N, C-alpha and C positions, 0 to 999 in steps of 0.2 A: 539452489538458493534463489529466492525471488529477487527480481530486479528492482530498481528504484521506482519505476512507474507502477509496478504491481503492489509495492508497499504503500505508495500513495493512494492507490484505489482502495486497499484495504483499510487504510486509516480513514478515508472518507466514509467508507461503508460502516466502519465501528462508530464514528461520530453520529451517522444517522440512526443507528440501532440504540445507541445510548440516549439520543433525544427522544426516541419513540418510547423507551423504558421510563424515562421521567414523565412523559405524557400519561403513560399507563398507570403509574403510580399516583399521579395527581388526580386522576378520574376516579380513583377508588373512594367510596364514601365510607370512611372509618369512623367509628364512634368512641372506641377506646383511646384514651390518652397515650397509653403505652405504644399501641400501633402506629398512631400518628407521629410520635416521637421517633420511632424506628424509621418510619417512612422519610422523615425530613433528613435523618442522618444518611439514609440510602440515597436520596437525591443529592445531597451535598457530595457524597463520594462519586456518584456518576459525573457531577459537574467538574470535580477535580480530574476525572479521567478524560473528559472532553477537552479541558484545557491542556493536559499533557499531550494529548494526540494533536491538538491544534498547534502547539508549540513545535512538535516534531515535523508536521507537515510544513510550517513556515521555514524550517531549517532546509528541509528538502527542496522547497521552491527556490530558496535562495542559491542552492547548488554551489556551495562554496568549494567543493572538492572537484567539481566538473564531471561527476560520474553520471549525472542525469542527462546532461547534453550529450555526453559520449554514448550513453545507451540509445538516446534518440537518433543520433548520427548512424549508429550501427544498424538500427531498424530501418533506416531510410536507405542504406546501402544494400542490405541483404533482401529487403523486400519481403515477399511471401516465402522465400527460402528460409529466412530466420524463423518465420512462424511455424513452418512445418519441422524445422530442427527442434524447437521447444515442444511442439506436440509429441514428437517421437521420444523426447526424453521423459515426458509424462507417462506415455504408454509403457515405456521400459521400466519405470519405477513401479507401476501398479502390477506388471507382470512378475516382478521380483518380490512384491509384497502384497499378495492377493488378500490376505486376511488383515490388511492394515485398517484400523478403526478411523472412520471419518466423523469428526466432530462438527456438526452443523452449527454455524454461528447463531442462528435464531434460537437454538435450544437453550443457550446460556441466558438469554433475556426473557424466555417465556414465562419465568417465574414471577415476573413484575406484573404480569396480567391478572393473577389470581388474587382474589381478596381474601385474607385469612379469616375474616369474620364469616364470610359466606361459607367457607369449607367448615368452620366449626359448627355453623347452624346445620349444615347437612349431616355432619357426624352426630350432632344431638338428636335430630330427628331418626336417624338410624338406630341410636340406642334406645329411644323411646319406642320405636317400632318393635325392636326385639323383646322389650319389656312386655308391650301389649300381646305380643304373640306367645309369651310364656316360655320361649326357647332360650336356655341359658347360653349355648353355643350357637350363636346366629352367624352363618357364613357372611352376611352382609356387612358385619362389623369389621371384617378384614379389609374391606374396600378402602377405608381411610383410617390409618393409624396415626397416633400423635407425631411419630417421626416422620412419616410420609406427608403428613399435613404440613410441617415446618419445611420440608424440602420443596414442596410445590408452591411455595409462596416466598416472598421476599424476606419473611421472618425466619431466622435460623436459631439454633441452640446457642451459638455464639453470641448473637445479639441479645438473648435473654440474660446470659451470664454477664455480658458487658454492661447492660442496664442496671443490674443489680449492684455492681460495683462502682458505677459511674456517679451516683448521687448519694448524698447523705439521707438519713431518716427524716430530717426536717425538710428537705427539698421536695420529697415525694415525687421523684421522676421529673423534676423541672417545673412543678406547679408553683412552688414557693422558693424563696430565697432563704439562705442559712448564713446569717451574719453574726453568729454566736462567737466565732474567734475574733472577728474585728471588734466586737463589743468589748470583749476583754481587753484588747489593746486600747480602746478608748478609755476605759476605766482607770488604766495605768498611766495615762497622761497627767502632767501637773495641772493643778488648778482647773479640773473639768467638773462640771456639774454632775453629780452621781444620779443617773436617771434609770429607770427600769428599761428592759429590753423593748417593751411596746413604745415607750417615748423615743428610744434611740432610733427605732425604724422610721419615725417621722422627722427627727431632728438631725440625723447624721449628715445629710446633704448641706446643711446650713453652717458651712465653715466660717462665714464672716462673723459668727457669734464667738468663735474661739479667739482669745487675745492675739492681736497681731505681733506683739513683741515676742511671744512664745512659740511662734511658729517655725523657729529656727531650730527647735529641738530635734535630734536624731530619731527619737521615738515617734515624733509626730510625722515625720517624712516616711517611716516605716510603716505607720498606721495607714497613710494614704496609699503607699505602694501596695499594701495588702489589700485594700479595697479595690484598687484598679485591677489587680491581678485576679481577684475572685470574679468581678463582673465580667472580664474578658473570657475567663475560664467558663463562666455560666453561660455566656452566649454561645460558645463552641459546644457545650454539652446539651443545653436545653433548647437553643434557638439556632441551629447549625446553618440555617439559610439567611440569618441575618448578616447584612453587610457591615462587619465591624470596621474594616479598613476605610470604608467611605464615611462612616460616622467619625471616625478618628481623624480623618483628613479635613472634614468640614469644621470639626470643633477646634482643630489646630489653626485653621485660617481665621476663624472667628475670635479665638483668644488672641491671636497677633494683633489683630485690629484693635481689640479691647485694651490689650496691654499698652499698645502705643499710645491710645487716648486716655489711658488712666481710668479706666472704666470696670475693671475687673472687681467683682464684689468682694469686699474685704481687704482690697489692696489700693483703694483709691488715694489714701494719704500715706505717702511713704516718708517715714521719718528720717530716712538718709538724706534726702533732699531738702530738709527743713533748714531754714537759716535763722530760726528763733532760738538756737541753742538748746533745743530740748531733744537732740539726738542722743539715743542711749547706745550708740554703736562707736566703739573706739576703732578707728581705721588703723592707727599705728600698731595695736595689739590684736586687731582682727577679733574682737570679742564683743558680744551683744550683752547689755546689761538690762535688768527689768525695772530697777528703781533709780530715781535721780540721785538719792543719797550714795548709793552703791557706785554709780557712775562717777559722782563728784570725788568719792574717796579714792577711785582708781586713778583719776587724773592726777591727784596729789601724791600717789604712791611712787616709791623708788623704782619699782619694775617699769612703770609706764615712762618715767622720766629717762631711764636707761635705754629703752626702746627708741624713743625720741632722739636721744644723743647718738645712737648707733646709726639711725637714718641720716642725721646731720653728717656724720663722719663719712657715711657712704656717698653723700652728695659731694663732699670735699674731694673724695678719691676718684670722682668721675664715673661712679657706678649708677648714676641716675639720680635725679633730684628727689628730695624727700617728699615734694607735693606729688611727683609722678608715682611714687611708691604707695603714697596714701590713695591717689586716684585709682590705681590698680585694685587696691584692697576694697574700695567702694564698689568698683565694677564687678569683682568676684562676689561680693555681698548681694548686689543687684541680681546677678546672675543666679544665685542660689534661691533668691526670692522668686525669681521668674519661674524656676523649675518647680518650687512648691506650689506656686499659684497654679501652674499648668496641671499639676496633679489633681488639685482641688477642682479645676475647671472640668477635666475629662471624667473624674468621679461623678461630678454633678450631672454631666451630660448623660452618663450611663444610667444614673438613677432616674432621670426623666424618661429614658426609653423603657425602664423597667417599672415605671410608677404603678402600672396595674398590678403586677406581681407583687411588689412591696406592699401595696394596699391589701391584697388578698392574704399576704403572709401576715400582716397585723390582725386581720379579722380571724385567720386560723389559729394564731397564738391565743388570742382572747378566748376563742372557743374551746380550745384544747385545756386551757387553764381551769375550766369548770368541769371538766371530765376527770374520772377516777384513773388509776393506772391500768385497771382491767379494761375500761371503756376504751382508752387509748389503744391498747393492744388489739382489741377486737375491731377497732376501726382501721387499724393497718392491715388486719387480715381480710377485711372486707372492702379493701380499697378498690380492687378491680377483680371481682369474684370470677374464677374460672368455672367451666362447665363441669359439674360432678354428675356422675352416672345415677346417683340415688336421689337426686333432686327432683321431686314430683311436681313442684310448683313452677318449673320453668316455662312450660308449655300452656299454663292455665292463663286465660285471658280474664281481665277483670270485668265483671258483670255490672255494667252501668247504663241501663236503658234510659234513665231520666237525665243523663248528662250532668250528674251532680259534681260539684268541685271535689278535687282530691285533698285528703287531709295530710297530716305530717307523716303518716305511715305509707302513703301512696295509694290509700283505698278511698272510695268515695265517702264523704261525710254523711251521717244519718239524715233521713229526710226531715224529721222534726227539727233538727238544728238548721237545715237549709231554709225552712219556713220561718223559724224563729227569727233570723237575721234578715229575712226578706231578700235572700240572694236571687230569687226568681225574677226580681225587679231590676231592670237595667237602666242606668242613667248615663246620658252622653254629654260630654262638655265639648262644645264647640271651640272653646278657648284653647283647650289642650289638644286641638287637632282631632276632634271627634272621638276621643278617648272614652271607652265604655267602662263603667264602674257597676259591679254587682253589689247591690244592696245600698240602703241609705246611709249606713255607717261609713262604708268606704268612700261613698259619694261626698259626704259632708267633710271627711278627713282631708280630701285632696285639695280642698280650698286653701288649706294652710301649708301645702307642700311647695317646694321649690319650683317644681314644673309649672304649676298654675300661676305662681308669682312671677315668674319669668315671662310668661306669655302676656300677663297683664302689663308688665313693663313695656313690652314691645308695643302693646297698643297705646302706650302713653297714660296708663290709668294706674293709680296706686291700689295695691291689694289691701284695702281697708275692710272693716267689718261691714260697711254698707254694701259691698259687692259679694258678700257671703250668700251663695245660692243662686247667683247669676251666672249661668253657663253659655249664653248666647253672646256673640260679639256684637251684634246690633243692640241688644238690650243693654249690654254694659256701656257702650258709647253713649246711647241716649241717657242713661242714668248719670253718667259723668258729665255730659253737657247740662243736665238739669241741675246738678249740684253745683256747678260753676256758676250758672245763672242765679241760683238762690244766694250764693255767696256775694255776688255783685249787688243783688238787691238788698242784702243786709247792710252793705256799706252805705248804699243811697239812703235807706231808711233810717239809719242811724243819725243823719242830719237833720231829719223832719221830726222823728219822734222824741228826740231828746229836748226837753224844755229848759229855758233859763228865765230868771226874773230879774228886773232892774231895780234900782233904789226907790223908785216910786210904786212899784208893785205890778208893773206891766209884764206880761208873760209873752215870751218870744221862743220860737224854735231855735235851734242851735246855730244854723246858718244866718238867720236874720239877726239874732242877737250879736254875733261877731262882726256882722258887716256894719251895723249901726255903731258898734263900739269902735271900729276902726274910723269911722267918720266923725267920731266925736259927738254924736247926737245923744248918746246916753252915758 
């Protein structure tokens, strides 16, 4: 059995190999989303192993049992004699087990260096070479089989099976989010606006729009918990390297500060602290009411009066004052409100982190609504096409000597269409950072786009029709200066060009007329 020091050495060696494996994975240039997702999950698993080994090494360094120091003292006392004793034990073991298999540590991590896409490309070329040679049974095809391909890379058959069951069809391997279940829970809430799934994807983080007095429902809390659990699970599945605990901790600190200041969205005005008599919460009965009439009827009800009388009796018996009981009820209500507000806040935080994926989901849902069922199924099949031996077009390169733009089918557009739209003429806009636009139509259109308008505002110039066609910063500034001078000149000229006539028929300009009138001369 290895000693403590040898276990520590092995632990440090394993950590270095794990770190190198992570570097090898990060250096691979992967294009397929499926492979990139598996790589992130592998890196997350390797990081967990590093943390586990580091924790074990820290425990060994602390030497709570004293075995490490005892081993060091024994090595000091025996000196080289202890070394030769251990060497003799090793020789004795190998003499007794001459056929023992030695598992080299580096062989376990060599698979992280191989790029699965490169191996697939190599196999594809071998298959094409076999086809060109016309030999059906080509020996070269046995060099790389699908099973051996998976064994030589970080991608295994278990990873493929795991991915197939990890995501729903709507999530498409973590590209999009699937909130259909939460959407159904939302529709079952009381007094909610029934919207489509597309509108729900935009509006679901706006919890302040939901009535404050109805947020105490158990269904509403369950709905928020469902959103939170889904997002946290989605991070683990689709974004395994995302630091969820850090985001949770930062959000918790921000929420505590905002709650203390009363700045949490949707919870600024707390009716429980209102002194205007509009509170709809009965502290004695611990019930929340939605309408003033219902609350007034409850106050005058026999059940409420019995509860108040019971609290007064408890006060007389010394079990605590009625005010203290009511205060505890209010505190419990505030604590429940704080928990509900925290759920809203953390869900809103997760939604901000996943804003791009939610936006992509909305666009994907809109696009898929225009497809037929057959087209949807075909799209799923062609999601990430694998190499097929009978595919003759894989190795064909697109012939495009004129460097024509590609159309919707990925092929160059016809030359006559290229000339018709004037795509050979390039226009540069200095205001947009020397962006190049091909064709007059695209160039004219970009003046009304947000990018050009934003850059114009940065220059302090309004993006009006007068600046349409101006792409130079110097020209735009000079034109804006000239426009401002003309406006000032128009104000000055209005005083001289406008004429007024007095009672005697004398004609004066505007300024002279009002000056004489103020002096009482006309």
